[in-house]
C-alpha positions in Angstrom: 62.7 104.6 89.3 59.7 104.1 91.5 56.8 104.7 89.0 54.3 105.3 91.8 56.5 107.8 93.5 57.0 109.6 90.3 53.2 109.8 89.7 52.7 111.1 93.1 55.2 113.8 92.5 53.5 114.8 89.2 50.2 114.8 91.0 51.5 117.2 93.7 52.7 119.5 90.8 49.3 119.3 89.1 47.6 120.2 92.4 49.9 123.1 92.9 51.3 121.6 96.2 54.8 122.1 94.7 56.2 124.0 91.9 57.2 122.3 88.7 60.9 123.1 89.5 60.5 121.2 92.9 58.8 118.3 91.1 61.7 118.1 88.7 64.2 118.2 91.5 62.5 115.4 93.2 62.2 113.2 90.1 65.8 113.7 89.4 66.5 112.6 92.9 64.6 109.5 92.3 66.6 108.9 89.2 69.8 109.2 91.0 68.7 106.8 93.6 67.7 104.2 91.2 64.7 101.8 91.9 65.6 101.1 95.6 62.4 102.3 97.4 64.1 102.9 100.6 66.8 105.0 99.1 64.2 106.8 97.1 62.2 107.7 100.2 65.3 108.8 102.0 66.2 111.1 99.0 62.8 112.5 99.0 62.7 113.2 102.7 66.2 114.7 102.7 65.5 117.0 99.6 64.9 120.7 100.4 61.1 121.0 100.5 59.4 124.4 100.3 56.0 124.8 101.9 54.1 127.0 99.3 51.3 127.6 101.8 53.9 129.6 103.7 55.2 131.2 100.5 52.1 132.7 99.2 52.6 136.4 98.8 49.8 138.8 97.9 50.0 142.2 96.4 47.2 144.3 98.0 48.2 147.9 96.6 50.2 149.5 94.0 51.0 152.9 92.6 53.2 154.4 89.8 53.9 157.1 87.5 55.4 156.6 84.0 56.1 158.7 80.8 52.8 159.9 79.6 50.9 158.5 82.6 50.5 160.1 86.1 49.0 156.9 87.6 48.4 153.2 86.8 45.0 153.7 85.2 46.5 156.0 82.6 49.5 153.9 82.1 47.3 150.8 81.5 45.1 152.8 78.9 48.3 153.9 77.1 49.4 150.3 76.9 46.0 149.1 75.8 45.9 151.7 73.0 49.4 151.1 71.9 50.5 154.8 72.5 54.2 155.6 72.2 55.1 157.8 75.2 58.7 158.3 74.1 59.3 162.0 73.0 62.0 164.3 72.3 63.6 165.6 75.5 61.5 168.5 76.6 63.1 171.9 77.1 62.1 172.1 80.8 64.7 169.3 81.4 67.6 170.5 79.3 68.1 172.2 75.9 68.6 169.3 73.6 70.0 171.4 70.9 73.0 172.5 73.1 73.8 168.8 73.7 73.0 167.2 70.5 75.3 166.1 67.7 75.0 163.4 65.1 78.7 162.6 65.8 78.8 160.0 68.5 82.4 161.1 69.3 81.5 164.9 69.7 82.7 165.8 73.2 79.9 166.4 75.8 77.2 165.7 73.0 74.7 163.0 72.5 73.4 161.6 69.2 69.9 160.7 70.7 67.2 163.3 71.1 64.7 161.0 72.7 63.7 159.8 76.1 60.6 158.7 78.1 60.1 161.4 80.8 57.7 161.6 83.8 55.7 164.7 83.7 56.0 167.1 86.7 58.9 165.0 88.3 60.1 168.3 89.8 56.8 169.0 91.5 56.6 168.0 95.2 54.6 169.0 98.3 57.2 169.0 101.1 55.1 170.2 103.9 52.8 167.3 103.4 55.6 164.9 104.3 56.9 167.2 107.1 59.9 168.2 105.0 61.1 171.8 104.9 61.1 173.5 101.3 65.0 174.1 101.9 65.6 170.3 102.4 63.2 169.3 99.6 65.3 171.3 97.1 68.4 169.3 98.2 66.5 166.0 97.7 67.1 163.8 94.6 63.7 163.8 92.8 63.9 159.9 92.9 63.5 160.3 96.7 60.5 162.5 96.4 58.7 160.4 93.7 59.3 157.1 95.7 58.0 158.7 98.9 54.9 159.9 97.1 54.1 156.6 95.4 54.7 154.6 98.6 52.0 156.7 100.3 49.6 156.1 97.3 50.2 152.4 97.3 49.2 152.0 100.9 46.1 154.1 100.2 45.4 151.9 97.1 45.3 149.0 99.4 42.6 150.7 101.5 44.7 151.5 104.5 45.7 154.7 106.1 49.5 155.1 105.9 49.4 155.9 109.8 48.0 152.3 110.4 51.5 150.9 109.6 53.2 153.0 112.2 55.4 150.9 114.5 54.7 147.8 112.3 57.2 145.3 110.8 57.0 146.8 107.3 60.2 146.7 105.1 61.0 149.1 102.3 62.9 147.8 99.4 63.7 150.3 96.6 65.4 149.7 93.1 67.4 152.8 92.3 70.3 153.8 90.3 72.7 156.6 91.3 71.0 159.8 90.4 72.6 162.8 88.7 70.7 165.5 90.5 73.6 165.9 93.0 75.8 166.9 90.0 73.5 169.7 89.2 73.4 170.8 92.8 77.1 170.9 93.0 77.3 173.1 89.8 74.7 175.6 91.0 75.3 175.7 94.9 78.0 177.9 96.2 78.2 176.1 99.7 76.8 172.7 100.3 74.4 172.1 103.2 74.5 169.2 105.7 71.1 168.1 104.2 72.9 167.5 100.8 74.2 164.0 101.9 70.7 162.8 103.0 69.2 164.2 99.7 71.7 162.5 97.4 72.6 159.1 98.9 70.7 156.1 97.6 70.6 154.5 101.1 68.5 157.4 102.3 65.7 156.8 99.6 64.0 153.9 101.4 65.1 155.3 104.8 62.9 158.3 104.2 59.9 156.2 103.7 60.6 154.2 106.8 61.3 157.2 108.9 58.2 159.1 107.7 55.8 156.2 108.2 57.6 155.1 111.4 58.2 151.6 110.1 60.2 149.1 111.9 61.3 146.6 109.2 64.4 146.8 107.2 64.9 149.4 104.5 67.2 148.6 101.6 68.3 150.3 98.3 69.0 147.9 95.5 71.2 148.8 92.5 71.5 145.9 90.0 71.2 148.1 86.9 68.1 147.2 84.7 66.8 144.6 87.2 66.9 146.8 90.3 63.2 146.9 90.9 62.7 143.2 90.2 65.5 142.3 92.6 64.0 144.7 95.2 60.7 143.1 95.0 62.1 139.6 95.2 64.1 140.6 98.4 60.8 141.9 99.9 59.1 138.7 99.2 61.9 136.7 100.7 61.7 138.7 103.8 57.9 138.2 104.0 58.4 134.4 103.5 61.1 134.2 106.1 58.8 135.9 108.8 61.1 138.9 109.1 58.4 141.3 108.2 54.5 141.4 107.9 54.3 143.9 105.1 56.6 145.3 102.4 56.8 148.3 100.2 58.8 147.5 97.2 59.5 148.9 93.8 61.9 151.1 91.9 62.4 154.7 90.7 64.5 156.4 88.0 64.6 160.1 87.1 67.0 161.6 84.7 67.8 165.0 85.9 70.6 166.2 83.7 72.1 165.2 80.3 75.0 163.4 82.1 73.7 159.7 81.5 72.5 160.5 78.0 76.0 161.7 77.0 77.8 158.9 78.8 75.6 156.2 77.3 76.0 158.0 73.8 79.8 157.6 74.1 79.4 153.8 74.3 76.9 154.1 71.3 74.3 152.3 73.4 71.4 154.6 72.5 68.9 154.4 69.7 69.3 157.2 67.2 65.6 156.9 66.1 64.3 156.7 69.7 62.8 153.2 69.3 63.8 150.0 71.1 63.6 147.0 68.8 64.5 144.1 71.1 65.4 140.8 69.3 65.3 142.6 66.1 68.0 142.7 63.4 67.2 146.3 63.1 67.9 147.1 66.9 70.2 150.0 67.3 70.1 150.8 70.9 67.8 151.6 73.8 65.9 154.7 74.9 66.7 156.1 78.4 63.4 156.5 80.3 62.0 157.2 83.8 59.4 155.9 85.9 58.4 155.0 89.6 56.4 152.0 90.9 55.6 150.6 94.3 53.9 147.5 95.5 52.4 146.9 99.0 52.7 143.2 99.6 51.7 140.8 102.5 51.7 137.2 103.4 48.4 135.6 102.5 46.1 135.1 105.6 47.9 137.8 107.6 46.1 140.4 109.4 46.6 142.8 106.5 45.2 140.3 104.0 41.6 141.5 104.6 40.6 142.4 101.1 40.7 140.9 97.7 44.4 141.2 96.6 45.3 142.7 93.2 47.4 139.7 92.7 48.5 136.7 94.7 51.0 134.2 93.6 53.3 131.5 94.9 57.0 132.8 94.8 59.2 130.0 93.4 
């Protein structure tokens, strides 16, 4: 191996010109090529190189609601003080006594009384978003919350949401299939045409794009527990590739009915005592919970990168 070349690669890693993963990739290329300087140079030049200056992505705005916290400041305060926001399922969601049984095999029952619920998840101002009250009733609460927090994330960045009208802004939303539509079917005698737009996951990011008049891609992502992370990753990739200038990305989950609780209980996936104990011998399951978060991200040095970002990082 060419020692000088290896030192140069390590120096580039130290100066943050390339990531540790890229440095390791190049060093392995040197090892495979042997001590032949010419071969080493060729291997280095042919190796896929990523320009981190083009990859820098900045988060300039964010918003969210979580159990026990109506905004990010309250959420941080809860975390800092070690507050446990998991509670027994509140009666305004459903009567837990009606659906509870210690027997995991009891039909249509769950043995877990616990969950992390977002307060006022049923509250929504439809007229603010130019949505009729009738249509709002047919909208999954996940659509409502993500629309609200997308607006707040833009304001948090110091921009008017109208400023993004007509711009190449993508919307990437991590979302699971909601159960609100099941409740509607049970209570509605005849379904309206707006039912489809209110229940389909693909319409969730599309509502944001439509309302804000965004011209970038809109994508619903469902990869189970990693949905929001994958959505944010896809957003960053689109920014890096130059497909869009700005991205709204995040995730949302609202548990509207006992359906998921009961189905998960049948697999004995839920914690009986309402406590997650990850990597612990005492772990006995997870606790279903809700939340919504959105990030407004841009490429560094873009026209939208005019203020100090909340975070900026090289995506590797």
